[in-house]
C-alpha positions in Angstrom: 5.8 -67.6 -12.7 4.5 -65.0 -10.3 3.9 -62.5 -13.2 1.7 -65.0 -14.9 -0.2 -65.7 -11.7 -0.7 -61.9 -11.2 -2.0 -61.6 -14.7 -4.3 -64.5 -14.2 -5.6 -63.0 -11.0 -6.2 -59.6 -12.6 -8.1 -61.2 -15.4 -10.1 -63.2 -13.0 -10.8 -60.1 -11.0 -12.1 -58.1 -13.9 -14.2 -61.0 -15.1 -16.3 -60.9 -12.0 -19.5 -59.0 -13.1 -20.8 -58.6 -9.6 -17.8 -56.6 -8.5 -18.2 -54.2 -11.4 -21.8 -53.7 -10.7 -21.4 -53.4 -7.0 -18.6 -50.7 -7.1 -18.9 -49.4 -10.6 -16.0 -48.8 -13.1 -16.0 -45.1 -12.3 -15.5 -45.8 -8.6 -12.6 -48.1 -9.4 -10.9 -45.6 -11.6 -11.2 -42.8 -9.0 -9.9 -45.1 -6.3 -7.0 -46.1 -8.5 -6.2 -42.4 -9.2 -6.2 -41.6 -5.5 -3.9 -44.5 -4.8 -1.4 -43.3 -7.4 -1.5 -39.8 -5.9 -1.1 -40.9 -2.4 1.7 -43.3 -3.5 3.8 -40.3 -4.4 6.0 -39.0 -1.6 4.0 -36.1 0.0 0.9 -36.8 -2.1 -1.6 -35.5 0.5 0.6 -32.5 1.1 0.5 -31.5 -2.6 -3.3 -31.5 -2.6 -3.4 -29.3 0.6 -1.1 -26.7 -1.0 -3.5 -26.3 -3.9 -6.5 -25.4 -1.8 -5.8 -21.8 -0.8 -3.7 -18.7 -1.2 -0.4 -18.2 0.5 0.3 -15.3 2.8 2.6 -13.7 0.3 0.0 -13.8 -2.4 -2.5 -12.1 -0.1 0.0 -9.4 0.8 0.8 -8.7 -2.8 -2.9 -8.3 -3.6 -3.4 -6.0 -0.6 -0.4 -3.9 -1.6 -1.8 -3.5 -5.2 -5.2 -2.5 -3.8 -3.5 0.0 -1.4 -1.7 1.6 -4.3 -4.9 1.9 -6.4 -6.8 3.5 -3.5 -3.9 5.9 -2.9 -3.8 7.0 -6.5 -7.6 7.1 -7.3 -9.0 8.5 -4.0 -7.4 12.0 -4.4 -8.6 12.4 -7.9 -12.1 11.3 -6.9 -12.2 13.8 -4.0 -11.1 16.6 -6.4 -13.9 15.7 -8.7 -16.4 15.8 -5.8 -15.2 19.3 -4.8 -15.5 20.7 -8.3 -19.0 19.0 -8.7 -20.2 20.8 -5.5 -19.0 24.2 -6.9 -20.9 23.5 -10.2 -24.0 22.6 -8.3 -23.7 25.9 -6.3 -23.4 27.9 -9.6 -26.4 26.2 -11.0 -28.5 26.7 -7.8 -27.5 30.4 -7.8 -28.5 30.8 -11.4 -31.9 29.0 -10.7 -32.5 31.3 -7.8 -31.6 34.4 -9.9 -34.2 33.3 -12.5 -36.8 33.0 -9.7 -35.8 36.4 -8.5 -36.4 37.7 -12.0 -39.9 36.2 -12.0 -40.5 38.0 -8.7 -39.4 41.3 -10.3 -41.7 40.8 -13.2 -44.7 40.4 -10.9 -43.9 42.9 -8.2 -41.8 45.4 -10.2 -38.7 45.3 -8.1 -36.4 42.7 -6.5 -36.9 41.9 -2.8 -35.0 44.1 -0.4 -32.1 42.7 1.7 -34.4 42.7 4.8 -37.1 40.7 2.9 -34.4 38.4 1.6 -35.1 35.2 -0.2 -38.0 34.5 2.2 -40.0 36.8 -0.1 -40.0 34.0 -2.7 -41.9 31.7 -0.3 -44.1 34.0 1.8 -45.6 37.4 0.6 -43.7 40.3 2.0 -45.6 43.1 3.8 -46.5 46.0 1.6 -46.4 44.1 -1.7 -49.7 43.9 -3.6 -48.9 42.0 -6.8 -47.1 39.0 -5.3 -48.0 35.9 -7.3 -46.0 33.3 -5.3 -44.9 31.2 -3.8 -42.0 31.1 -6.3 -40.2 28.2 -4.6 -41.6 24.8 -3.6 -41.7 23.9 0.1 -41.4 26.0 3.3 -37.7 26.0 3.5 -35.2 28.1 1.6 -32.7 26.2 -0.5 -29.1 25.8 0.9 -25.8 25.5 -0.9 -24.2 22.1 -1.4 -22.3 22.6 1.8 -25.4 23.1 3.9 -25.1 26.9 4.3 -27.8 29.4 3.4 -27.4 31.5 0.3 -26.6 35.2 1.0 -28.8 37.8 -0.8 -28.3 41.6 -0.9 -30.3 44.1 -2.8 -29.1 46.6 -4.0 -25.9 45.0 -5.2 -22.5 46.1 -3.9 -21.0 45.2 -7.2 -21.2 47.5 -10.3 -23.6 46.5 -13.1 -25.6 44.1 -10.9 -29.0 44.8 -9.4 -28.6 42.2 -6.6 -25.9 40.0 -5.0 -26.7 36.3 -4.6 -23.8 34.1 -3.5 -22.7 31.1 -1.6 -20.0 31.3 1.1 -18.3 28.2 -0.3 -17.1 25.1 1.5 -15.8 26.9 4.6 -19.0 28.9 5.2 -17.1 32.2 5.7 -16.3 34.9 3.2 -14.0 37.8 3.9 -16.0 40.2 1.8 -17.7 40.8 -1.5 -14.6 40.1 -3.5 -13.6 36.9 -1.7 -12.5 34.1 -4.1 -14.1 31.4 -2.0 -17.6 32.9 -2.5 -19.6 31.8 -5.5 -21.6 34.7 -7.0 -24.4 35.2 -9.5 -23.3 36.5 -12.9 
């Protein structure tokens, strides 16, 4: 008897058009779904657990990122070091080409005393200087911020001048030092 009465009440409830218009069917369905979820034991707790990451998940992600940085960083730093050496070689070759242009105009390379400054300002006693051969007022530096070293005549056989960078440490033991980067 109670079941029949509940069924009758439900039918009567749904037949009321003002209730459906007031609240809307969608609202009723969402409310019913929420009631079903909260009717489960720990229903609200289940929803709270789905909102964020656990501490363990965050630690795993940080460990993976740490491993990646530990493996990739040394390789990237090696590439950076070799890139600076390549830039130094290219800069030396560019300056050697500019020195060749100076020789074509003047008839000789600048002396060690005149240095690379002779490419920017005319040296004393030179009549056919057609410079400046470099842009700007400052001499170029190697990738490590040190000035290039110029010597004429060369201390090496079969070279007219020495043009080199002292390398990353800025100090070379002598003309045959492996850390120095020379013109070819």
